[in-house]
C-alpha positions as CSV (number, residue, x, y, z in Angstrom):
1,M,35.6,-14.1,-25.3
2,P,32.8,-12.3,-23.3
3,R,30.2,-10.5,-25.3
4,T,27.5,-7.9,-24.7
5,W,24.3,-8.6,-26.5
6,V,22.3,-5.6,-27.7
7,R,19.1,-5.7,-29.6
8,A,19.2,-3.4,-32.6
9,A,16.2,-2.1,-34.4
10,S,17.4,0.5,-36.8
11,P,16.4,0.1,-40.4
12,A,19.4,2.3,-41.3
13,C,21.8,-0.5,-40.3
14,Q,19.4,-3.2,-41.6
15,L,19.7,-5.2,-38.4
16,H,15.9,-5.2,-37.7
17,S,15.4,-7.1,-34.5
18,Q,18.3,-9.5,-34.8
19,I,20.7,-9.8,-31.9
20,F,24.4,-8.9,-32.5
21,P,27.4,-8.6,-30.2
22,L,28.9,-5.1,-30.6
23,P,32.7,-4.4,-30.5
24,R,34.0,-2.2,-27.7
25,T,35.4,0.2,-30.3
26,C,32.2,0.6,-32.2
27,C,31.5,3.9,-30.5
28,P,33.5,7.1,-30.2
29,P,35.2,7.5,-26.8
30,D,32.7,10.0,-25.6
31,H,29.6,8.1,-26.8
32,G,29.0,6.5,-23.4
33,H,28.4,2.9,-24.5
34,A,30.5,0.1,-23.1
35,H,30.7,-2.9,-25.4
36,E,32.7,-6.0,-25.1
37,P,34.9,-7.2,-28.0
38,H,33.7,-9.4,-30.8
39,G,33.0,-13.0,-30.1
40,E,32.4,-16.0,-32.2
41,G,29.6,-15.4,-34.7
42,A,29.7,-11.7,-34.5
43,A,29.6,-9.6,-37.7
44,P,33.2,-8.9,-38.9
45,R,34.3,-5.3,-38.6
46,P,36.1,-3.9,-41.7
47,Q,39.8,-3.1,-41.1
48,G,42.3,-0.8,-42.8
49,N,40.1,1.9,-44.1
50,E,39.3,4.7,-41.7
51,R,36.3,6.0,-43.6
52,V,34.8,2.5,-43.8
53,E,35.5,1.9,-40.1
54,A,33.9,5.2,-39.2
55,R,30.8,4.4,-41.2
56,W,30.6,0.9,-39.7
57,S,30.8,2.5,-36.2
58,Q,28.0,4.9,-37.1
59,L,25.7,2.1,-38.3
60,L,26.3,0.0,-35.2
61,C,25.8,3.0,-32.9
62,A,22.6,3.9,-34.8
63,G,21.4,0.4,-34.0
64,V,22.2,0.9,-30.3
65,A,20.5,4.3,-30.4
66,A,17.4,2.8,-32.0
67,H,17.4,0.1,-29.4
68,R,17.5,2.7,-26.7
69,R,14.6,4.6,-28.3
70,V,12.6,1.4,-28.3
71,A,12.3,1.6,-24.5
72,T,9.4,2.2,-22.2
73,Q,7.8,5.5,-23.1
74,A,6.3,5.7,-19.7
75,T,6.0,3.4,-16.7
76,V,3.3,4.0,-14.2
77,G,4.4,2.3,-11.0
78,P,2.1,0.5,-8.6
79,S,0.7,1.8,-5.4
80,P,2.5,1.2,-2.1
81,S,2.2,-2.2,-0.5
82,T,0.4,-2.1,2.9
83,T,-0.5,-4.5,5.7
84,R,-3.4,-4.1,8.0
85,G,-2.4,-3.5,11.5
86,A,1.2,-2.6,10.6
87,P,2.9,0.7,9.8
88,S,4.3,1.4,6.3
89,V,7.3,3.6,5.4
90,L,7.4,6.5,2.9
91,G,10.7,8.2,2.0
92,I,11.3,11.6,0.4
93,H,14.1,13.0,-1.8
94,P,16.2,15.6,0.1
95,K,16.2,18.1,-2.8
96,E,13.4,17.2,-5.2
97,P,9.6,16.8,-4.8
98,K,9.8,13.0,-5.0
99,L,8.4,10.2,-2.9
100,I,10.0,6.7,-2.6
101,Y,8.2,3.6,-1.4
102,C,8.0,-0.2,-1.8
103,S,5.5,-2.2,-3.8
104,G,5.7,-6.0,-4.2
105,K,9.3,-6.7,-5.3
106,L,9.7,-3.1,-6.6
107,V,11.0,0.2,-5.4
108,V,9.0,3.1,-6.8
109,V,10.0,6.8,-7.0
110,R,7.0,9.0,-7.8
111,N,7.2,12.7,-8.8
112,L,4.9,14.6,-6.6
113,E,4.5,17.5,-9.1
114,D,3.4,15.0,-11.8
115,P,2.3,11.7,-10.1
116,S,2.1,9.9,-13.4
117,D,5.9,10.3,-13.7
118,T,7.4,7.3,-11.9
119,F,10.6,5.3,-11.9
120,V,10.6,1.6,-11.0
121,Y,13.6,-0.2,-9.6
122,K,13.5,-4.0,-10.2
123,G,16.7,-5.2,-8.5
124,H,15.1,-7.2,-5.6
125,N,14.1,-10.8,-5.8
126,E,12.0,-10.7,-2.6
127,P,9.2,-8.4,-1.5
128,T,10.6,-5.0,-0.7
129,T,9.8,-3.4,2.6
130,V,11.6,0.0,2.9
131,A,13.6,2.4,0.8
132,K,15.3,5.7,1.6
133,F,17.3,8.3,-0.3
134,S,20.7,9.2,1.0
135,P,20.9,12.8,2.3
136,N,22.9,13.8,-0.8
137,G,20.2,12.4,-3.0
138,Y,22.6,10.3,-5.1
139,W,21.9,6.9,-3.6
140,V,19.1,4.7,-2.4
141,A,19.2,2.0,0.2
142,S,16.3,-0.5,-0.1
143,G,15.6,-3.5,2.1
144,D,13.5,-6.6,1.5
145,A,11.7,-9.5,3.3
146,S,14.8,-11.7,3.1
147,G,16.9,-9.4,5.2
148,K,19.0,-8.0,2.3
149,V,19.8,-4.3,1.8
150,R,20.8,-3.1,-1.7
151,V,22.5,0.3,-2.1
152,W,22.1,1.6,-5.7
153,S,22.7,4.7,-7.6
154,Y,19.6,6.9,-8.3
155,D,21.2,9.7,-10.3
156,N,23.0,7.3,-12.7
157,P,20.9,6.2,-15.6
158,E,22.3,2.7,-15.2
159,H,21.3,2.7,-11.5
160,T,24.5,0.9,-10.6
161,L,24.5,-1.5,-7.6
162,K,27.0,-0.3,-5.0
163,L,26.4,-2.9,-2.3
164,E,24.1,-5.9,-1.6
165,I,24.4,-7.1,2.0
166,P,22.4,-9.7,4.0
167,V,21.9,-7.7,7.2
168,F,20.2,-10.4,9.1
169,A,18.0,-13.4,8.5
170,G,14.6,-11.7,8.6
171,E,12.5,-8.9,7.3
172,I,13.9,-5.4,7.1
173,K,11.3,-3.1,8.7
174,D,13.1,0.3,8.5
175,L,16.5,1.9,7.7
176,S,18.1,5.3,7.9
177,W,21.2,7.1,6.5
178,D,23.7,9.2,8.4
179,P,24.1,12.8,7.3
180,D,27.3,12.1,5.4
181,S,25.6,9.4,3.2
182,K,28.3,6.9,4.4
183,R,26.6,4.8,7.1
184,I,23.3,3.0,7.2
185,V,21.4,1.5,10.0
186,A,18.8,-1.2,9.3
187,V,16.4,-2.8,11.7
188,G,13.7,-5.5,11.6
189,D,13.0,-9.1,12.5
190,G,16.4,-10.8,12.6
191,R,15.5,-13.7,15.0
192,G,18.4,-12.8,17.2
193,L,20.2,-9.9,15.6
194,M,17.6,-7.3,15.0
195,A,19.6,-4.2,14.0
196,R,22.9,-3.4,12.3
197,V,24.9,-0.3,11.4
198,F,27.2,-0.7,8.4
199,M,29.2,1.2,5.9
200,W,27.4,2.0,2.7
201,D,30.2,0.8,0.3
202,T,31.9,-2.1,2.2
203,G,29.2,-3.4,4.5
204,N,31.5,-3.4,7.5
205,S,29.7,-3.2,10.8
206,I,30.0,-0.2,13.1
207,G,29.2,-1.0,16.7
208,E,26.3,-3.0,18.1
209,I,22.6,-2.2,18.4
210,V,21.4,-4.3,21.3
211,G,18.8,-3.7,24.0
212,H,15.5,-4.9,22.5
213,Q,13.8,-8.2,23.2
214,K,11.5,-8.3,20.2
215,R,11.6,-7.2,16.6
216,I,12.4,-3.5,15.9
217,L,9.8,-1.6,13.9
218,S,11.4,1.8,13.3
219,V,14.8,3.5,13.4
220,D,16.1,7.0,12.7
221,Y,19.7,8.5,12.5
222,R,20.2,11.9,14.0
223,Q,21.3,14.3,11.2
224,T,23.5,16.5,13.4
225,R,26.5,15.9,15.7
226,P,26.8,14.2,18.1
227,F,25.3,11.3,16.2
228,R,22.6,9.3,17.8
229,I,20.4,6.4,16.6
230,M,16.9,5.9,18.0
231,T,15.0,2.6,17.7
232,A,11.4,1.5,18.5
233,S,10.3,-2.0,19.1
234,E,7.4,-4.4,19.7
235,D,8.8,-4.7,23.3
236,F,7.3,-1.3,24.0
237,N,10.8,0.2,24.3
238,V,12.5,3.2,22.7
239,C,16.3,2.9,22.8
240,V,19.0,5.5,22.1
241,F,22.6,4.6,20.9
242,E,25.6,6.9,20.6
243,G,28.6,6.6,18.3
244,P,30.1,5.7,15.9
245,P,31.0,3.0,16.8
246,F,27.6,2.7,18.3
247,K,26.8,1.5,21.7
248,F,23.8,1.5,24.0
249,K,23.0,4.9,25.8
250,Q,19.4,5.2,26.9
251,N,16.4,3.0,27.3
252,N,12.9,4.5,27.7
253,N,11.0,1.3,28.7
254,N,8.3,2.7,30.9
255,L,6.6,5.1,28.5
256,H,4.7,3.1,25.9
257,S,2.3,0.3,26.8
258,N,2.0,-1.2,23.3
259,F,4.0,-1.5,20.1
260,V,6.1,1.6,19.3
261,N,5.5,2.0,15.6
262,C,7.7,4.9,14.6
263,V,10.5,7.2,15.8
264,R,11.8,10.3,14.1
265,F,14.4,13.0,14.9
266,S,13.6,16.6,14.1
267,P,15.5,18.1,11.1
268,N,17.8,20.0,13.4
269,G,18.3,17.0,15.7
270,E,17.2,18.9,18.9
271,L,14.1,16.8,19.4
272,A,12.7,13.3,18.6
273,V,9.3,11.8,18.7
274,S,7.8,8.3,19.1
275,V,4.3,7.1,18.4
276,G,2.7,3.7,19.2
277,S,-0.3,1.4,19.1
278,D,-1.2,2.7,22.6
279,K,-2.2,6.0,20.9
280,L,0.6,7.8,22.7
281,M,3.1,10.4,21.4
282,C,6.3,11.1,23.3
283,L,8.8,13.9,22.8
284,Y,12.4,13.4,23.6
285,D,15.6,15.4,23.8
286,G,17.5,14.6,20.6
287,K,20.9,14.5,22.2
288,S,20.3,12.7,25.5
289,G,17.2,10.7,24.5
290,E,15.4,11.6,27.7
291,L,11.7,12.3,27.8
292,V,10.7,16.0,27.4
293,D,6.9,15.7,27.3
294,K,3.9,13.6,26.2
295,F,1.4,14.9,23.8
296,P,-2.3,14.9,24.8
297,A,-4.3,12.0,23.5
298,A,-6.0,12.9,20.2
299,H,-6.1,9.7,18.1
300,Q,-8.7,7.1,18.8
301,A,-6.7,4.1,17.6
302,S,-3.1,3.0,16.9
303,I,-0.8,5.7,15.6
304,Y,1.3,4.2,12.8
305,S,3.5,6.9,11.5
306,V,4.9,10.4,12.3
307,C,7.0,12.9,10.4
308,W,8.3,16.4,10.9
309,S,7.7,19.6,8.9
310,P,10.9,20.8,7.1
311,D,11.3,23.6,9.7
312,G,10.8,21.3,12.6
313,T,7.9,23.2,14.2
314,Q,5.0,20.8,13.3
315,L,4.3,17.1,13.2
316,L,2.1,15.0,11.1
317,T,0.7,11.7,12.4
318,S,-1.4,8.9,10.8
319,S,-3.7,6.5,12.6
320,A,-6.0,3.5,12.3
321,D,-8.8,5.8,13.3
322,K,-8.8,7.0,9.6
323,T,-7.5,10.4,10.5
324,V,-4.2,12.4,10.0
325,L,-3.4,15.1,12.6
326,L,-1.2,18.1,12.1
327,W,0.4,19.1,15.4
328,D,2.1,22.3,16.7
329,V,5.2,21.1,18.6
330,A,5.6,24.2,20.8
331,S,2.0,24.1,22.2
332,R,1.6,20.3,21.9
333,S,-1.8,20.9,20.3
334,V,-3.7,19.7,17.2
335,V,-3.8,22.4,14.4
336,T,-5.7,20.5,11.7
337,K,-7.5,17.2,11.6
338,F,-7.7,15.5,8.2
339,T,-10.5,12.9,7.8
340,F,-11.0,10.2,5.2
341,G,-13.9,8.1,3.9
342,G,-16.6,10.7,4.5
343,A,-19.5,9.9,6.9
344,K,-18.9,6.2,6.8
345,P,-15.2,5.5,6.7
346,Q,-14.1,1.9,5.9
347,V,-11.2,-0.3,6.8
348,K,-9.4,0.7,3.6
349,D,-9.4,4.3,4.9
350,M,-7.0,3.6,7.7
351,Q,-3.9,5.9,7.4
352,V,-0.7,3.8,7.7
353,A,2.0,6.3,6.8
354,V,2.8,10.0,6.3
355,A,5.4,12.1,4.6
356,W,6.2,15.8,4.3
357,C,8.1,16.7,1.2
358,Q,8.7,20.4,0.6
359,N,5.1,21.8,0.4
360,H,3.5,18.4,-0.1
361,L,1.8,16.7,2.8
362,I,1.2,13.1,1.9
363,S,-0.7,10.3,3.7
364,L,-1.0,6.6,2.7
365,S,-4.3,4.7,3.1
366,L,-4.5,1.0,3.7
367,S,-6.0,0.7,0.2
368,G,-2.7,2.1,-1.3
369,D,-4.1,5.5,-2.1
370,L,-1.7,8.4,-1.8
371,N,-3.5,11.4,-0.4
372,F,-2.3,14.9,-1.1
373,L,-3.6,16.7,2.0
374,D,-5.3,20.1,1.7
375,L,-4.9,22.5,4.6
376,E,-7.9,24.5,3.3
377,N,-10.2,21.5,3.1
378,P,-9.1,18.8,5.6
379,S,-12.0,16.5,4.7
380,Q,-11.1,16.2,1.0
381,P,-7.5,15.7,-0.3
382,K,-6.3,17.9,-3.1
383,Q,-5.5,14.8,-5.1
384,I,-5.7,11.1,-4.6
385,V,-3.2,9.0,-6.5
386,Q,-4.7,5.5,-7.0
387,G,-3.5,2.3,-8.7
388,H,-2.9,-1.4,-8.1
389,Q,-1.0,-2.9,-5.2
390,V,-0.9,-6.5,-6.5
391,S,-0.6,-8.3,-9.8
392,I,-2.7,-6.9,-12.7
393,L,-4.4,-9.8,-14.5
394,S,-6.7,-8.1,-17.0
395,L,-6.4,-5.2,-19.5
396,A,-8.7,-3.5,-22.0
397,T,-8.5,-0.3,-24.0
398,E,-11.3,1.9,-25.3
399,A,-10.1,4.2,-28.1
400,S,-12.9,6.6,-28.4
401,Q,-12.7,7.6,-24.7
402,N,-8.9,7.3,-24.7
403,R,-9.3,5.1,-21.7
404,I,-7.5,2.0,-20.3
405,L,-9.1,-0.5,-17.9
406,T,-7.1,-2.7,-15.6
407,G,-8.1,-5.4,-13.1
408,S,-6.0,-6.9,-10.4
409,Y,-5.8,-10.0,-8.2
410,D,-7.4,-8.2,-5.2
411,G,-10.6,-7.4,-7.2
412,V,-9.7,-3.8,-7.9
413,V,-10.6,-2.3,-11.3
414,C,-9.0,1.0,-12.4
415,S,-9.9,3.3,-15.2
416,W,-6.9,5.2,-16.6
417,T,-7.0,8.5,-18.4
418,S,-3.7,10.3,-19.3
419,K,-1.8,7.8,-17.2
420,I,-3.8,8.7,-14.1
421,A,-5.9,5.9,-12.5
422,K,-9.2,6.1,-10.7
423,T,-10.6,3.1,-8.9
424,L,-14.2,2.2,-9.9
425,E,-16.6,3.1,-7.2
426,G,-19.7,1.2,-6.0
427,T,-20.1,-2.5,-5.2
428,H,-16.9,-4.0,-6.5
429,H,-15.5,-7.5,-7.0
430,T,-14.4,-9.4,-3.9
431,A,-12.0,-11.7,-5.7
432,K,-9.5,-11.6,-8.5
433,I,-10.4,-10.1,-11.8
434,T,-10.3,-12.6,-14.7
435,G,-11.5,-10.4,-17.6
436,I,-12.2,-6.9,-18.6
437,A,-13.9,-5.5,-21.7
438,A,-14.9,-1.9,-22.6
439,T,-16.9,0.0,-25.2
440,S,-17.5,3.7,-25.6
441,S,-20.4,3.6,-23.1
442,Q,-19.9,0.5,-20.9
443,I,-17.4,-1.5,-18.9
444,A,-17.7,-5.2,-18.1
445,S,-15.5,-7.1,-15.7
446,S,-15.6,-10.7,-14.5
447,G,-14.2,-12.0,-11.3
448,W,-13.8,-15.1,-9.2
449,D,-16.7,-13.9,-7.0
450,D,-18.7,-15.5,-9.9
451,Q,-20.0,-12.1,-10.9
452,L,-20.1,-10.1,-14.1
453,R,-20.2,-6.5,-13.2
454,F,-21.1,-3.5,-15.4
455,A,-19.9,0.0,-15.0
456,N,-20.4,3.4,-16.6
457,D,-17.6,5.9,-16.5
458,N,-16.1,5.3,-13.0
459,E,-18.9,3.5,-11.0
460,Y,-20.4,0.1,-11.0
461,T,-24.1,0.1,-12.0
462,A,-25.2,-3.5,-12.3
463,A,-24.1,-7.1,-11.8
464,A,-25.1,-10.6,-13.1
465,A,-24.6,-13.8,-11.2
466,L,-22.8,-16.4,-13.3
467,N,-22.9,-19.4,-10.9
468,A,-19.5,-20.4,-12.3
469,Q,-15.9,-19.2,-12.3
470,P,-15.4,-16.8,-15.3
471,N,-12.1,-16.6,-17.1
472,G,-12.8,-14.2,-19.9
473,V,-15.3,-11.7,-21.2
474,A,-16.1,-10.0,-24.5
475,L,-18.3,-6.9,-25.0
476,T,-19.9,-5.2,-28.0
477,E,-21.2,-1.7,-28.6
478,S,-24.7,-3.1,-28.9
479,G,-24.6,-4.3,-25.4
480,L,-23.9,-8.0,-26.1
481,A,-21.6,-9.7,-23.6
482,V,-20.1,-13.2,-23.8
483,V,-18.4,-14.8,-20.8
484,S,-16.4,-18.0,-20.8
485,T,-16.5,-20.0,-17.5
486,N,-15.4,-23.3,-16.2
487,K,-18.9,-24.6,-16.8
488,G,-19.6,-23.3,-20.3
489,V,-20.3,-20.1,-22.1
490,K,-22.9,-17.5,-21.1
491,L,-24.5,-14.8,-23.3
492,L,-25.9,-11.6,-21.9
493,R,-27.7,-8.7,-23.5
494,D,-28.3,-5.4,-21.8
495,Q,-26.7,-6.8,-18.7
496,K,-29.1,-9.7,-18.4
497,L,-28.4,-13.4,-19.0
498,V,-30.2,-14.6,-22.1
499,F,-28.5,-17.9,-22.9
500,E,-26.0,-20.4,-21.4
501,T,-24.5,-23.4,-23.0
502,P,-24.6,-26.8,-21.3
503,E,-21.4,-27.9,-19.6
504,F,-18.9,-29.2,-22.2
505,S,-16.6,-32.1,-22.1
506,W,-13.8,-29.5,-22.4
507,T,-13.1,-26.4,-20.3
508,P,-13.3,-23.0,-21.8
509,T,-10.3,-20.8,-21.1
510,C,-10.7,-17.6,-23.1
511,V,-13.3,-15.9,-25.3
512,A,-13.5,-13.3,-28.1
513,I,-16.4,-12.0,-30.2
514,S,-16.0,-10.8,-33.8
515,P,-16.5,-7.1,-34.7
516,S,-19.6,-8.1,-36.7
517,E,-21.0,-9.6,-33.5
518,D,-22.1,-12.8,-35.2
519,L,-19.2,-15.2,-34.3
520,V,-17.7,-16.1,-30.9
521,A,-14.4,-17.9,-30.5
522,V,-13.8,-19.9,-27.3
523,G,-10.4,-21.4,-26.4
524,S,-10.2,-24.9,-24.8
525,Q,-8.0,-26.5,-22.3
526,E,-8.3,-30.3,-22.8
527,D,-8.7,-30.7,-26.5
528,M,-6.5,-27.6,-27.4
529,K,-9.0,-26.4,-30.0
530,I,-10.7,-23.1,-30.7
531,H,-14.5,-23.7,-30.8
532,L,-16.6,-21.3,-32.9
533,F,-20.2,-20.4,-32.1
534,D,-22.7,-18.5,-34.2
535,V,-24.6,-15.8,-32.5
536,V,-28.3,-16.3,-33.4
537,N,-30.5,-13.2,-33.2
538,G,-28.4,-11.9,-30.3
539,S,-30.1,-14.4,-28.0
540,S,-28.4,-17.8,-28.4
541,L,-25.2,-19.5,-29.4
542,V,-24.8,-22.4,-31.8
543,E,-21.5,-24.2,-32.3
544,S,-20.6,-24.0,-35.9
545,G,-17.1,-25.3,-36.1
546,E,-13.7,-25.7,-34.6
547,I,-10.1,-24.8,-35.3
548,T,-7.4,-27.4,-34.6
549,G,-3.7,-27.4,-34.6
550,H,-2.5,-25.9,-31.3
551,L,-0.1,-28.0,-29.3
552,G,-1.1,-26.7,-25.9
553,A,-4.1,-25.4,-24.1
554,L,-5.5,-22.1,-25.4
555,T,-4.8,-19.1,-23.2
556,C,-6.0,-16.1,-25.3
557,V,-7.9,-15.4,-28.5
558,S,-8.5,-12.1,-30.4
559,F,-10.2,-11.2,-33.7
560,S,-8.6,-8.8,-36.1
561,P,-10.3,-5.4,-36.5
562,D,-12.0,-6.6,-39.7
563,G,-12.9,-10.0,-38.3
564,T,-11.2,-12.0,-41.0
565,L,-8.4,-13.3,-38.9
566,L,-8.1,-14.8,-35.4
567,A,-4.9,-14.7,-33.3
568,A,-4.4,-17.2,-30.5
569,G,-1.8,-18.0,-27.9
570,D,-1.3,-21.2,-26.0
571,T,0.6,-22.9,-23.2
572,Y,3.0,-24.4,-25.7
573,R,4.5,-20.9,-26.1
574,E,3.2,-20.3,-29.6
575,V,1.1,-17.6,-31.2
576,R,-0.8,-18.6,-34.3
577,V,-3.0,-16.6,-36.7
578,W,-6.0,-18.3,-38.3
579,D,-8.1,-17.4,-41.3
580,V,-11.7,-17.4,-39.9
581,A,-13.5,-18.3,-43.2
582,S,-11.3,-21.2,-44.2
583,R,-10.4,-22.3,-40.6
584,S,-6.8,-22.6,-42.0
585,A,-3.6,-21.3,-40.5
586,K,-2.2,-18.0,-41.9
587,V,0.8,-18.1,-39.5
588,Q,1.9,-21.2,-37.7
589,G,5.2,-22.6,-36.5
590,M,7.0,-19.2,-36.8
591,W,5.9,-17.2,-33.8
592,V,7.5,-19.5,-31.2
593,F,10.0,-17.3,-29.5
594,H,8.3,-17.1,-26.1
595,S,9.8,-19.4,-23.5
596,T,6.7,-19.8,-21.3
597,R,3.0,-19.7,-21.8
598,V,1.5,-16.9,-23.8
599,T,-0.9,-14.8,-21.7
600,S,-2.3,-12.2,-24.1
601,V,-2.5,-11.3,-27.8
602,A,-3.8,-8.1,-29.3
603,W,-4.2,-6.6,-32.8
604,A,-3.0,-3.2,-34.0
605,P,-5.8,-1.0,-35.4
606,S,-4.5,-1.6,-38.9
607,G,-4.6,-5.4,-38.5
608,N,-1.1,-5.7,-39.8
609,F,0.6,-6.4,-36.4
610,V,-0.1,-8.7,-33.5
611,A,1.4,-8.1,-30.0
612,S,1.8,-11.0,-27.6
613,G,2.9,-11.1,-23.9
614,S,4.1,-14.0,-21.8
615,L,5.2,-15.0,-18.4
616,D,8.8,-14.9,-19.7
617,E,8.6,-11.1,-19.2
618,R,8.8,-10.5,-23.0
619,I,6.5,-8.7,-25.4
620,Y,6.7,-9.4,-29.1
621,I,5.4,-7.4,-32.0
622,W,4.7,-9.6,-34.9
623,D,4.2,-8.6,-38.6
624,V,1.3,-10.5,-40.0
625,N,2.3,-9.9,-43.6
626,S,6.0,-10.7,-43.0
627,P,5.8,-13.4,-40.3
628,M,9.6,-13.6,-39.9
629,K,9.9,-10.0,-38.8
630,K,9.5,-9.3,-35.1
631,R,10.3,-6.8,-32.4
632,S,10.7,-7.6,-28.8
633,F,10.8,-5.9,-25.4
634,D,12.7,-8.0,-22.9
635,F,12.3,-7.7,-19.1
636,S,9.1,-5.6,-19.7
637,H,7.4,-6.7,-16.5
638,K,9.0,-8.4,-13.4
639,D,7.5,-11.9,-12.9
640,G,5.7,-11.9,-16.3
641,V,3.4,-10.0,-18.7
642,T,-0.3,-10.6,-18.2
643,G,-1.9,-8.3,-20.7
644,V,-1.1,-6.3,-23.9
645,S,-3.3,-4.0,-26.0
646,F,-2.8,-1.3,-28.6
647,V,-3.7,2.2,-27.8
648,S,-2.9,3.3,-31.4
649,E,-0.8,2.1,-34.3
650,T,2.3,3.5,-32.6
651,E,1.6,2.9,-28.9
652,L,1.2,-0.2,-26.9
653,V,0.2,-0.6,-23.3
654,S,1.1,-3.6,-21.2
655,V,0.4,-4.9,-17.6
656,G,2.0,-7.6,-15.5
657,N,2.5,-9.3,-12.3
658,D,4.6,-6.4,-11.0
659,A,1.4,-4.3,-11.0
660,C,2.9,-1.8,-13.4
661,V,1.3,-0.2,-16.4
662,N,3.8,0.3,-19.2
663,Y,3.3,2.4,-22.3
664,W,5.5,1.5,-25.3
665,D,6.4,3.9,-28.1
666,L,6.5,1.9,-31.4
667,S,7.3,4.7,-33.7
668,A,11.1,4.5,-33.1
């Protein structure tokens, strides 16, 4: 019979981290759980005694409750994905101060009152492109690069999928809901069919959207009767459709002279506006679709996005000229000009999207920064929400400063305090980050630009050329840094190279330095060994031994807080713990539950627990003193975990290929 598997972690029911199938009747009718009946191998449920049965149900439900407590304490979602030369789409919640956007394969909902409060939806298997709340706020429609649209519940904790429909064979560029939250129109690059209107629950089509010769970039659904749909395309046209069922009504093909990037109806439906790469803004009658007026030229480059104020009297536009303009609709004039990047704006300061949610004016930079615009100080946003747009590959924590450091594939390093990120300023890496280490006074990061860069607080201060590709870095309070590269190991003191080993017959893959700063462990790829080096007078390295026994290439190594033990993970999916003094295994052959390569290991401050992360999307917490005990977090990061580290004995932080930073509460 079918079973539902639930991981229980309650000591009260003594299930620990074993997996049990729970009976449907294990919970009271109003408990809210839905469990399948017992299957083969399930623990038998006592029968015939009501008190025993009641107690049995309490224990099982306690296990479920414990499992639910062992959930993500907080997930800080990634920054929006952006593409140079193309508009992005930001959506808003109709009733709450929340922003919705796409990042990688995720859909992210961010609370504008508390930007560290995010919800991440992981239902898509392809890169997401657009997401919008329904007008009633209960549902979300999100589209991806494969042409699929998923309609899922936002207000339900289970986020139930209502509909998944392949709209057309190409990327979804934009979508919009009707005011009844029953119909959806989606547009994009369909290689033939480029737009479709369908019912939100059945997917049945409602009319035809034809009239464009190239892919459609933007669409909006008039929120008042009579209903209209307006579309904008790369063929320089703006089309209007009436319905339902929808049919062609109006074509404005002689207004724009370049791509039309965005169209939006006013909240009351009386007007509509279009903006394009020709720097032109056009105002239309919301019912007929006919041109009302053209705004005077104010932007110096392509206009990517436009949105209306809640009262419909003002407009906000974003442009590749690194500015955002606030317009008065009645006078067709610019009220406020918001600038970015200071005196020397860079490409990353291009503004690719805008949103107006209640009293929050938001713009999106090409870098992924979300800017909270300040009407009183147009040259400086009230707040800038930063983060990562692509896979996070490196992680480090610094306890004394209560700081977390993360590095991503695009060379960005962020410093996190109270779950708020700030990108390190200064001359940064130009390739992916392969390692990060931090002390109370210094940050070191290595990247595939063959540089080891040093930073204090939130700014880079120095760099050392490595002339090799680094894959790991370790840093001490005294200023000693050790870097493993594809050509050997390099030792730096006070940010200067003092020693480098000759190139080995094996390739270093990871590195760690002991708390006493006298021993360095380097993992190997070819011989699957851990090579140990003595640090001599802080100025040289001498190989003093090796640890053998791993069955795959080493991927990560970490010394225990007292330096007596060494944890290591490998491509054979195993985590082992070694006694440093005797070079013998303390734990081997037992921590083998990962299904793909282990990417990271970390010690708890007490030295009693080891955390490991893997590309199988799982995190395990292992008990060093009771090796058979374990705790797991499944599906922790979409597409794999790349880093784990303890913030404290009861809190773990993890990063992954989904660009999320997860905080785990281990006290439950």
